[in-house]
PQR file with spaces between the fields and no chain letter, atoms N, CA, C, O and H, PARSE charges and radii, in Angstrom:
ATOM       1  N    MET     1     138.642   73.614  114.222 -0.4000 1.5000
ATOM       2  CA   MET     1     139.316   74.507  113.347 -0.0000 2.0000
ATOM       3  C    MET     1     138.373   74.755  112.203  0.5500 1.7000
ATOM       4  O    MET     1     138.354   73.820  111.401 -0.5500 1.4000
ATOM       5  N    ALA     2     137.574   75.780  111.910 -0.4000 1.5000
ATOM       6  CA   ALA     2     136.989   75.811  111.025 -0.0000 2.0000
ATOM       7  C    ALA     2     137.730   76.599  109.804  0.5500 1.7000
ATOM       8  O    ALA     2     138.450   77.554  110.097 -0.5500 1.4000
ATOM       9  H    ALA     2     137.589   76.539  112.561  0.4000 1.0000
ATOM      10  N    THR     3     137.544   76.161  108.236 -0.4000 1.5000
ATOM      11  CA   THR     3     138.364   76.764  107.234 -0.0000 2.0000
ATOM      12  C    THR     3     137.296   77.240  106.248  0.5500 1.7000
ATOM      13  O    THR     3     136.219   76.649  106.160 -0.5500 1.4000
ATOM      14  H    THR     3     136.960   75.386  107.998  0.4000 1.0000
ATOM      15  N    LYS     4     137.660   78.533  105.353 -0.4000 1.5000
ATOM      16  CA   LYS     4     136.773   78.987  104.484 -0.0000 2.0000
ATOM      17  C    LYS     4     137.212   78.534  103.095  0.5500 1.7000
ATOM      18  O    LYS     4     136.706   78.726  101.990 -0.5500 1.4000
ATOM      19  H    LYS     4     138.535   79.013  105.424  0.4000 1.0000
ATOM      20  N    GLU     5     138.593   77.702  103.584 -0.4000 1.5000
ATOM      21  CA   GLU     5     139.291   77.833  101.715 -0.0000 2.0000
ATOM      22  C    GLU     5     138.656   75.880  101.033  0.5500 1.7000
ATOM      23  O    GLU     5     138.743   74.911  101.787 -0.5500 1.4000
ATOM      24  H    GLU     5     139.004   77.546  104.482  0.4000 1.0000
ATOM      25  N    LEU     6     138.389   75.821  100.337 -0.4000 1.5000
ATOM      26  CA   LEU     6     137.640   74.923   99.766 -0.0000 2.0000
ATOM      27  C    LEU     6     138.663   73.589   99.632  0.5500 1.7000
ATOM      28  O    LEU     6     139.872   73.650   99.408 -0.5500 1.4000
ATOM      29  H    LEU     6     138.319   76.609   99.724  0.4000 1.0000
ATOM      30  N    ALA     7     137.904   72.434   99.818 -0.4000 1.5000
ATOM      31  CA   ALA     7     139.189   71.368  100.071 -0.0000 2.0000
ATOM      32  C    ALA     7     139.082   70.820   98.589  0.5500 1.7000
ATOM      33  O    ALA     7     138.131   70.961   97.820 -0.5500 1.4000
ATOM      34  H    ALA     7     136.922   72.384  100.000  0.4000 1.0000
ATOM      35  N    LEU     8     140.550   70.015   98.318 -0.4000 1.5000
ATOM      36  CA   LEU     8     140.696   69.830   96.753 -0.0000 2.0000
ATOM      37  C    LEU     8     139.885   68.948   96.222  0.5500 1.7000
ATOM      38  O    LEU     8     139.740   69.021   95.001 -0.5500 1.4000
ATOM      39  H    LEU     8     141.323   69.901   98.943  0.4000 1.0000
ATOM      40  N    HIS     9     139.167   67.923   96.943 -0.4000 1.5000
ATOM      41  CA   HIS     9     137.778   67.157   96.111 -0.0000 2.0000
ATOM      42  C    HIS     9     136.668   68.221   95.732  0.5500 1.7000
ATOM      43  O    HIS     9     135.969   68.235   94.720 -0.5500 1.4000
ATOM      44  H    HIS     9     139.284   67.863   97.934  0.4000 1.0000
ATOM      45  N    GLU    10     136.679   69.025   96.698 -0.4000 1.5000
ATOM      46  CA   GLU    10     135.715   70.351   96.471 -0.0000 2.0000
ATOM      47  C    GLU    10     135.870   71.139   95.210  0.5500 1.7000
ATOM      48  O    GLU    10     134.828   71.333   94.584 -0.5500 1.4000
ATOM      49  H    GLU    10     137.248   69.013   97.520  0.4000 1.0000
ATOM      50  N    LYS    11     137.088   71.678   94.673 -0.4000 1.5000
ATOM      51  CA   LYS    11     137.524   72.243   93.958 -0.0000 2.0000
ATOM      52  C    LYS    11     137.736   71.553   92.759  0.5500 1.7000
ATOM      53  O    LYS    11     138.065   72.247   91.797 -0.5500 1.4000
ATOM      54  H    LYS    11     137.935   71.521   95.182  0.4000 1.0000
ATOM      55  N    LEU    12     137.650   70.624   92.634 -0.4000 1.5000
ATOM      56  CA   LEU    12     137.823   69.142   91.481 -0.0000 2.0000
ATOM      57  C    LEU    12     135.806   69.231   91.190  0.5500 1.7000
ATOM      58  O    LEU    12     135.287   69.674   90.165 -0.5500 1.4000
ATOM      59  H    LEU    12     137.383   70.060   93.415  0.4000 1.0000
ATOM      60  N    GLU    13     135.335   68.886   91.947 -0.4000 1.5000
ATOM      61  CA   GLU    13     133.897   69.382   91.784 -0.0000 2.0000
ATOM      62  C    GLU    13     133.388   69.925   90.887  0.5500 1.7000
ATOM      63  O    GLU    13     132.940   69.559   89.801 -0.5500 1.4000
ATOM      64  H    GLU    13     135.756   68.526   92.779  0.4000 1.0000
ATOM      65  N    ILE    14     133.514   71.240   91.619 -0.4000 1.5000
ATOM      66  CA   ILE    14     133.404   72.573   91.116 -0.0000 2.0000
ATOM      67  C    ILE    14     133.743   72.973   89.738  0.5500 1.7000
ATOM      68  O    ILE    14     132.972   73.536   88.961 -0.5500 1.4000
ATOM      69  H    ILE    14     133.878   71.537   92.501  0.4000 1.0000
ATOM      70  N    HIS    15     135.208   72.565   89.455 -0.4000 1.5000
ATOM      71  CA   HIS    15     135.621   72.282   88.380 -0.0000 2.0000
ATOM      72  C    HIS    15     135.108   71.535   87.179  0.5500 1.7000
ATOM      73  O    HIS    15     135.326   71.867   86.013 -0.5500 1.4000
ATOM      74  H    HIS    15     135.835   72.107   90.086  0.4000 1.0000
ATOM      75  N    GLU    16     134.451   70.560   87.549 -0.4000 1.5000
ATOM      76  CA   GLU    16     133.591   69.424   86.681 -0.0000 2.0000
ATOM      77  C    GLU    16     132.463   70.337   86.338  0.5500 1.7000
ATOM      78  O    GLU    16     132.233   70.753   85.203 -0.5500 1.4000
ATOM      79  H    GLU    16     134.274   70.290   88.496  0.4000 1.0000
ATOM      80  N    LEU    17     131.980   70.533   87.096 -0.4000 1.5000
ATOM      81  CA   LEU    17     130.298   71.606   86.801 -0.0000 2.0000
ATOM      82  C    LEU    17     130.305   72.649   86.084  0.5500 1.7000
ATOM      83  O    LEU    17     129.255   73.062   85.591 -0.5500 1.4000
ATOM      84  H    LEU    17     132.167   70.195   88.018  0.4000 1.0000
ATOM      85  N    VAL    18     131.959   73.521   85.814 -0.4000 1.5000
ATOM      86  CA   VAL    18     131.989   74.267   85.135 -0.0000 2.0000
ATOM      87  C    VAL    18     132.020   74.009   84.083  0.5500 1.7000
ATOM      88  O    VAL    18     131.229   74.612   83.358 -0.5500 1.4000
ATOM      89  H    VAL    18     132.811   73.186   86.215  0.4000 1.0000
ATOM      90  N    ILE    19     133.261   72.634   83.244 -0.4000 1.5000
ATOM      91  CA   ILE    19     133.040   71.843   82.509 -0.0000 2.0000
ATOM      92  C    ILE    19     131.910   71.556   81.572  0.5500 1.7000
ATOM      93  O    ILE    19     131.869   71.719   80.352 -0.5500 1.4000
ATOM      94  H    ILE    19     133.903   72.144   83.833  0.4000 1.0000
ATOM      95  N    LEU    20     130.687   70.936   82.676 -0.4000 1.5000
ATOM      96  CA   LEU    20     129.841   70.603   81.860 -0.0000 2.0000
ATOM      97  C    LEU    20     128.793   71.666   81.900  0.5500 1.7000
ATOM      98  O    LEU    20     127.839   71.454   81.152 -0.5500 1.4000
ATOM      99  H    LEU    20     130.721   70.803   83.666  0.4000 1.0000
ATOM     100  N    LYS    21     128.763   72.614   82.512 -0.4000 1.5000
ATOM     101  CA   LYS    21     127.850   74.194   82.266 -0.0000 2.0000
ATOM     102  C    LYS    21     128.152   74.197   80.968  0.5500 1.7000
ATOM     103  O    LYS    21     127.280   74.018   80.118 -0.5500 1.4000
ATOM     104  H    LYS    21     129.538   72.786   83.120  0.4000 1.0000
ATOM     105  N    THR    22     130.047   74.502   80.519 -0.4000 1.5000
ATOM     106  CA   THR    22     130.576   75.437   79.480 -0.0000 2.0000
ATOM     107  C    THR    22     130.021   74.086   78.112  0.5500 1.7000
ATOM     108  O    THR    22     129.768   74.612   77.029 -0.5500 1.4000
ATOM     109  H    THR    22     130.755   74.648   81.209  0.4000 1.0000
ATOM     110  N    SER    23     129.894   72.917   78.141 -0.4000 1.5000
ATOM     111  CA   SER    23     129.570   71.836   77.443 -0.0000 2.0000
ATOM     112  C    SER    23     127.760   72.230   76.931  0.5500 1.7000
ATOM     113  O    SER    23     127.184   72.411   75.858 -0.5500 1.4000
ATOM     114  H    SER    23     130.100   72.490   79.021  0.4000 1.0000
ATOM     115  N    CYS    24     127.360   72.221   78.412 -0.4000 1.5000
ATOM     116  CA   CYS    24     125.800   72.721   77.613 -0.0000 2.0000
ATOM     117  C    CYS    24     125.615   74.239   76.809  0.5500 1.7000
ATOM     118  O    CYS    24     124.773   74.445   75.935 -0.5500 1.4000
ATOM     119  H    CYS    24     127.828   72.074   79.283  0.4000 1.0000
ATOM     120  N    VAL    25     126.426   75.061   77.224 -0.4000 1.5000
ATOM     121  CA   VAL    25     126.416   76.062   76.870 -0.0000 2.0000
ATOM     122  C    VAL    25     126.952   76.237   75.117  0.5500 1.7000
ATOM     123  O    VAL    25     126.646   77.049   74.244 -0.5500 1.4000
ATOM     124  H    VAL    25     127.110   74.894   77.934  0.4000 1.0000
ATOM     125  N    THR    26     127.490   75.551   75.134 -0.4000 1.5000
ATOM     126  CA   THR    26     128.267   75.343   73.468 -0.0000 2.0000
ATOM     127  C    THR    26     127.082   75.069   72.656  0.5500 1.7000
ATOM     128  O    THR    26     126.537   75.817   71.845 -0.5500 1.4000
ATOM     129  H    THR    26     127.738   74.891   75.843  0.4000 1.0000
ATOM     130  N    LYS    27     126.612   73.289   73.170 -0.4000 1.5000
ATOM     131  CA   LYS    27     125.426   72.920   72.577 -0.0000 2.0000
ATOM     132  C    LYS    27     124.181   73.389   72.327  0.5500 1.7000
ATOM     133  O    LYS    27     123.421   73.221   71.373 -0.5500 1.4000
ATOM     134  H    LYS    27     127.055   72.681   73.829  0.4000 1.0000
ATOM     135  N    ALA    28     124.075   74.125   73.536 -0.4000 1.5000
ATOM     136  CA   ALA    28     122.535   75.101   73.054 -0.0000 2.0000
ATOM     137  C    ALA    28     122.846   76.026   72.060  0.5500 1.7000
ATOM     138  O    ALA    28     122.111   76.138   71.079 -0.5500 1.4000
ATOM     139  H    ALA    28     124.692   74.261   74.311  0.4000 1.0000
ATOM     140  N    VAL    29     124.136   76.896   72.237 -0.4000 1.5000
ATOM     141  CA   VAL    29     124.135   77.847   71.284 -0.0000 2.0000
ATOM     142  C    VAL    29     124.234   77.577   69.758  0.5500 1.7000
ATOM     143  O    VAL    29     123.886   78.335   68.853 -0.5500 1.4000
ATOM     144  H    VAL    29     124.733   76.805   73.034  0.4000 1.0000
ATOM     145  N    ALA    30     124.904   76.060   69.638 -0.4000 1.5000
ATOM     146  CA   ALA    30     125.269   75.377   68.414 -0.0000 2.0000
ATOM     147  C    ALA    30     123.611   74.988   67.769  0.5500 1.7000
ATOM     148  O    ALA    30     123.315   75.197   66.593 -0.5500 1.4000
ATOM     149  H    ALA    30     125.187   75.444   70.373  0.4000 1.0000
ATOM     150  N    MET    31     122.726   74.442   68.708 -0.4000 1.5000
ATOM     151  CA   MET    31     121.446   74.247   68.326 -0.0000 2.0000
ATOM     152  C    MET    31     120.468   75.065   68.138  0.5500 1.7000
ATOM     153  O    MET    31     119.468   74.744   67.496 -0.5500 1.4000
ATOM     154  H    MET    31     122.967   74.272   69.664  0.4000 1.0000
ATOM     155  N    SER    32     120.676   76.481   68.797 -0.4000 1.5000
ATOM     156  CA   SER    32     119.764   77.631   68.542 -0.0000 2.0000
ATOM     157  C    SER    32     119.542   78.038   67.238  0.5500 1.7000
ATOM     158  O    SER    32     118.456   78.274   66.710 -0.5500 1.4000
ATOM     159  H    SER    32     121.488   76.741   69.318  0.4000 1.0000
ATOM     160  N    GLY    33     120.891   78.119   66.651 -0.4000 1.5000
ATOM     161  CA   GLY    33     120.539   78.499   65.114 -0.0000 2.0000
ATOM     162  C    GLY    33     119.916   77.551   64.359  0.5500 1.7000
ATOM     163  O    GLY    33     119.593   77.886   63.220 -0.5500 1.4000
ATOM     164  H    GLY    33     121.774   77.928   67.080  0.4000 1.0000
ATOM     165  N    LEU    34     119.578   76.023   64.869 -0.4000 1.5000
ATOM     166  CA   LEU    34     118.775   75.365   64.258 -0.0000 2.0000
ATOM     167  C    LEU    34     117.356   75.421   64.241  0.5500 1.7000
ATOM     168  O    LEU    34     116.651   74.964   63.341 -0.5500 1.4000
ATOM     169  H    LEU    34     119.840   75.751   65.795  0.4000 1.0000
ATOM     170  N    VAL    35     116.912   76.067   65.393 -0.4000 1.5000
ATOM     171  CA   VAL    35     115.720   76.048   65.668 -0.0000 2.0000
ATOM     172  C    VAL    35     114.645   77.050   65.046  0.5500 1.7000
ATOM     173  O    VAL    35     114.848   78.253   64.881 -0.5500 1.4000
ATOM     174  H    VAL    35     117.485   76.438   66.124  0.4000 1.0000
ATOM     175  N    GLN    36     113.652   76.475   64.777 -0.4000 1.5000
ATOM     176  CA   GLN    36     112.577   77.560   63.790 -0.0000 2.0000
ATOM     177  C    GLN    36     111.495   78.321   64.713  0.5500 1.7000
ATOM     178  O    GLN    36     110.939   79.392   64.472 -0.5500 1.4000
ATOM     179  H    GLN    36     113.487   75.498   64.912  0.4000 1.0000
ATOM     180  N    ASP    37     111.376   77.653   65.602 -0.4000 1.5000
ATOM     181  CA   ASP    37     110.189   78.159   66.381 -0.0000 2.0000
ATOM     182  C    ASP    37     110.936   79.027   67.782  0.5500 1.7000
ATOM     183  O    ASP    37     111.850   78.808   68.577 -0.5500 1.4000
ATOM     184  H    ASP    37     111.828   76.782   65.798  0.4000 1.0000
ATOM     185  N    GLU    38     110.041   79.997   67.547 -0.4000 1.5000
ATOM     186  CA   GLU    38     110.560   81.722   68.646 -0.0000 2.0000
ATOM     187  C    GLU    38     110.511   80.981   70.128  0.5500 1.7000
ATOM     188  O    GLU    38     111.425   81.078   70.946 -0.5500 1.4000
ATOM     189  H    GLU    38     109.298   80.175   66.901  0.4000 1.0000
ATOM     190  N    LYS    39     109.543   80.380   70.296 -0.4000 1.5000
ATOM     191  CA   LYS    39     109.384   79.911   71.792 -0.0000 2.0000
ATOM     192  C    LYS    39     110.561   79.289   72.081  0.5500 1.7000
ATOM     193  O    LYS    39     111.424   79.678   72.868 -0.5500 1.4000
ATOM     194  H    LYS    39     108.800   80.301   69.632  0.4000 1.0000
ATOM     195  N    LEU    40     110.558   78.419   71.489 -0.4000 1.5000
ATOM     196  CA   LEU    40     112.118   77.121   71.538 -0.0000 2.0000
ATOM     197  C    LEU    40     113.485   77.892   71.635  0.5500 1.7000
ATOM     198  O    LEU    40     114.486   77.605   72.291 -0.5500 1.4000
ATOM     199  H    LEU    40     109.857   78.103   70.849  0.4000 1.0000
ATOM     200  N    ARG    41     113.233   78.987   70.766 -0.4000 1.5000
ATOM     201  CA   ARG    41     114.691   79.727   70.643 -0.0000 2.0000
ATOM     202  C    ARG    41     114.407   80.368   71.975  0.5500 1.7000
ATOM     203  O    ARG    41     115.230   80.014   72.819 -0.5500 1.4000
ATOM     204  H    ARG    41     112.419   79.220   70.233  0.4000 1.0000
ATOM     205  N    ALA    42     113.702   81.011   72.319 -0.4000 1.5000
ATOM     206  CA   ALA    42     113.844   81.916   73.639 -0.0000 2.0000
ATOM     207  C    ALA    42     113.733   81.389   74.630  0.5500 1.7000
ATOM     208  O    ALA    42     113.970   82.118   75.593 -0.5500 1.4000
ATOM     209  H    ALA    42     113.034   81.298   71.633  0.4000 1.0000
ATOM     210  N    LEU    43     113.356   79.991   74.946 -0.4000 1.5000
ATOM     211  CA   LEU    43     113.657   79.270   76.130 -0.0000 2.0000
ATOM     212  C    LEU    43     115.059   78.695   75.827  0.5500 1.7000
ATOM     213  O    LEU    43     115.842   78.621   76.775 -0.5500 1.4000
ATOM     214  H    LEU    43     113.163   79.399   74.163  0.4000 1.0000
ATOM     215  N    MET    44     115.415   78.326   74.739 -0.4000 1.5000
ATOM     216  CA   MET    44     117.425   78.237   74.959 -0.0000 2.0000
ATOM     217  C    MET    44     118.293   79.296   75.408  0.5500 1.7000
ATOM     218  O    MET    44     119.332   79.262   76.067 -0.5500 1.4000
ATOM     219  H    MET    44     114.779   78.386   73.969  0.4000 1.0000
ATOM     220  N    GLN    45     117.370   80.624   74.703 -0.4000 1.5000
ATOM     221  CA   GLN    45     118.331   81.262   75.093 -0.0000 2.0000
ATOM     222  C    GLN    45     118.176   81.688   76.942  0.5500 1.7000
ATOM     223  O    GLN    45     119.080   82.043   77.698 -0.5500 1.4000
ATOM     224  H    GLN    45     116.525   80.651   74.168  0.4000 1.0000
ATOM     225  N    GLU    46     117.230   81.559   77.138 -0.4000 1.5000
ATOM     226  CA   GLU    46     117.158   81.961   79.084 -0.0000 2.0000
ATOM     227  C    GLU    46     118.107   80.502   79.522  0.5500 1.7000
ATOM     228  O    GLU    46     119.080   80.632   80.265 -0.5500 1.4000
ATOM     229  H    GLU    46     116.496   81.271   76.524  0.4000 1.0000
ATOM     230  N    ASP    47     117.747   79.274   79.033 -0.4000 1.5000
ATOM     231  CA   ASP    47     118.967   78.540   79.304 -0.0000 2.0000
ATOM     232  C    ASP    47     120.258   78.928   79.370  0.5500 1.7000
ATOM     233  O    ASP    47     121.017   78.753   80.323 -0.5500 1.4000
ATOM     234  H    ASP    47     116.957   79.168   78.429  0.4000 1.0000
ATOM     235  N    ILE    48     120.510   79.490   78.278 -0.4000 1.5000
ATOM     236  CA   ILE    48     122.154   79.920   78.047 -0.0000 2.0000
ATOM     237  C    ILE    48     122.354   81.118   79.007  0.5500 1.7000
ATOM     238  O    ILE    48     123.132   81.032   79.957 -0.5500 1.4000
ATOM     239  H    ILE    48     119.893   79.631   77.504  0.4000 1.0000
ATOM     240  N    ASP    49     121.799   81.989   78.804 -0.4000 1.5000
ATOM     241  CA   ASP    49     121.596   83.289   79.919 -0.0000 2.0000
ATOM     242  C    ASP    49     121.744   82.423   81.380  0.5500 1.7000
ATOM     243  O    ASP    49     122.577   82.840   82.184 -0.5500 1.4000
ATOM     244  H    ASP    49     121.167   82.059   78.032  0.4000 1.0000
ATOM     245  N    ASN    50     121.275   81.723   81.581 -0.4000 1.5000
ATOM     246  CA   ASN    50     121.183   81.385   83.130 -0.0000 2.0000
ATOM     247  C    ASN    50     122.462   80.273   83.049  0.5500 1.7000
ATOM     248  O    ASN    50     123.190   80.480   84.019 -0.5500 1.4000
ATOM     249  H    ASN    50     120.598   81.384   80.928  0.4000 1.0000
ATOM     250  N    CYS    51     122.922   79.279   82.301 -0.4000 1.5000
ATOM     251  CA   CYS    51     124.288   78.284   82.553 -0.0000 2.0000
ATOM     252  C    CYS    51     125.394   79.322   82.356  0.5500 1.7000
ATOM     253  O    CYS    51     126.522   78.992   82.722 -0.5500 1.4000
ATOM     254  H    CYS    51     122.330   79.111   81.512  0.4000 1.0000
ATOM     255  N    MET    52     125.210   80.565   81.812 -0.4000 1.5000
ATOM     256  CA   MET    52     126.432   81.413   81.849 -0.0000 2.0000
ATOM     257  C    MET    52     126.561   81.974   83.073  0.5500 1.7000
ATOM     258  O    MET    52     127.663   82.265   83.537 -0.5500 1.4000
ATOM     259  H    MET    52     124.293   80.834   81.515  0.4000 1.0000
ATOM     260  N    LYS    53     125.375   82.183   83.730 -0.4000 1.5000
ATOM     261  CA   LYS    53     125.500   83.019   85.268 -0.0000 2.0000
ATOM     262  C    LYS    53     125.906   82.532   85.817  0.5500 1.7000
ATOM     263  O    LYS    53     126.695   83.136   86.543 -0.5500 1.4000
ATOM     264  H    LYS    53     124.480   81.947   83.353  0.4000 1.0000
ATOM     265  N    ALA    54     125.754   80.647   86.070 -0.4000 1.5000
ATOM     266  CA   ALA    54     126.049   79.721   86.962 -0.0000 2.0000
ATOM     267  C    ALA    54     127.607   79.577   86.860  0.5500 1.7000
ATOM     268  O    ALA    54     128.339   79.484   87.846 -0.5500 1.4000
ATOM     269  H    ALA    54     125.113   80.155   85.481  0.4000 1.0000
ATOM     270  N    ILE    55     128.066   79.567   85.447 -0.4000 1.5000
ATOM     271  CA   ILE    55     129.523   79.346   85.174 -0.0000 2.0000
ATOM     272  C    ILE    55     130.294   80.533   86.066  0.5500 1.7000
ATOM     273  O    ILE    55     131.357   80.263   86.627 -0.5500 1.4000
ATOM     274  H    ILE    55     127.471   79.643   84.647  0.4000 1.0000
ATOM     275  N    ASP    56     129.654   81.953   86.171 -0.4000 1.5000
ATOM     276  CA   ASP    56     130.401   82.536   86.476 -0.0000 2.0000
ATOM     277  C    ASP    56     130.384   82.612   88.285  0.5500 1.7000
ATOM     278  O    ASP    56     131.409   83.014   88.835 -0.5500 1.4000
ATOM     279  H    ASP    56     128.791   82.172   85.716  0.4000 1.0000
ATOM     280  N    GLU    57     129.377   82.276   88.994 -0.4000 1.5000
ATOM     281  CA   GLU    57     129.002   82.038   89.844 -0.0000 2.0000
ATOM     282  C    GLU    57     130.073   80.756   90.389  0.5500 1.7000
ATOM     283  O    GLU    57     130.650   80.855   91.472 -0.5500 1.4000
ATOM     284  H    GLU    57     128.544   81.950   88.547  0.4000 1.0000
ATOM     285  N    LEU    58     130.200   79.889   89.737 -0.4000 1.5000
ATOM     286  CA   LEU    58     131.377   78.640   89.977 -0.0000 2.0000
ATOM     287  C    LEU    58     132.461   79.410   89.711  0.5500 1.7000
ATOM     288  O    LEU    58     132.982   79.667   90.796 -0.5500 1.4000
ATOM     289  H    LEU    58     129.731   79.808   88.857  0.4000 1.0000
ATOM     290  N    LYS    59     133.095   79.933   88.782 -0.4000 1.5000
ATOM     291  CA   LYS    59     134.464   80.289   88.575 -0.0000 2.0000
ATOM     292  C    LYS    59     134.744   81.245   89.975  0.5500 1.7000
ATOM     293  O    LYS    59     135.908   81.345   90.363 -0.5500 1.4000
ATOM     294  H    LYS    59     132.671   79.724   87.901  0.4000 1.0000
ATOM     295  N    THR    60     133.641   81.947   90.725 -0.4000 1.5000
ATOM     296  CA   THR    60     134.121   82.884   91.825 -0.0000 2.0000
ATOM     297  C    THR    60     134.219   81.937   92.947  0.5500 1.7000
ATOM     298  O    THR    60     134.698   82.283   94.027 -0.5500 1.4000
ATOM     299  H    THR    60     132.695   81.866   90.409  0.4000 1.0000
ATOM     300  N    LEU    61     133.779   80.757   92.721 -0.4000 1.5000
ATOM     301  CA   LEU    61     133.939   79.945   94.165 -0.0000 2.0000
ATOM     302  C    LEU    61     135.456   79.225   93.972  0.5500 1.7000
ATOM     303  O    LEU    61     136.039   78.759   94.952 -0.5500 1.4000
ATOM     304  H    LEU    61     133.390   80.476   91.843  0.4000 1.0000
ATOM     305  N    LEU    62     135.875   79.191   92.997 -0.4000 1.5000
ATOM     306  CA   LEU    62     137.493   78.456   92.509 -0.0000 2.0000
ATOM     307  C    LEU    62     138.431   79.898   92.805  0.5500 1.7000
ATOM     308  O    LEU    62     139.582   79.801   93.229 -0.5500 1.4000
ATOM     309  H    LEU    62     135.402   79.569   92.202  0.4000 1.0000
ATOM     310  N    ILE    63     137.914   80.969   92.582 -0.4000 1.5000
ATOM     311  CA   ILE    63     139.034   82.074   92.803 -0.0000 2.0000
ATOM     312  C    ILE    63     138.981   82.252   94.153  0.5500 1.7000
ATOM     313  O    ILE    63     140.112   82.277   94.640 -0.5500 1.4000
ATOM     314  H    ILE    63     136.979   81.048   92.238  0.4000 1.0000
ATOM     315  N    SER    64     138.286   82.357   94.776 -0.4000 1.5000
ATOM     316  CA   SER    64     138.197   82.377   96.056 -0.0000 2.0000
ATOM     317  C    SER    64     138.635   82.007   97.227  0.5500 1.7000
ATOM     318  O    SER    64     138.067   82.393   98.249 -0.5500 1.4000
ATOM     319  H    SER    64     137.368   82.336   94.380  0.4000 1.0000
């Protein structure tokens, strides 16, 4: 019998990923204020945006 609900271990793994991504975003935001190179700052901002999108997608998996 197939089920669409995530198993407990899968939910825990997704939760760990959310925590990791959140930590990465926090560090990148803090470090971006110290960066003087505009190309590097733009790259860091792109990474922040991508991580935030990934966090949102992971959270939707946990909710559903």
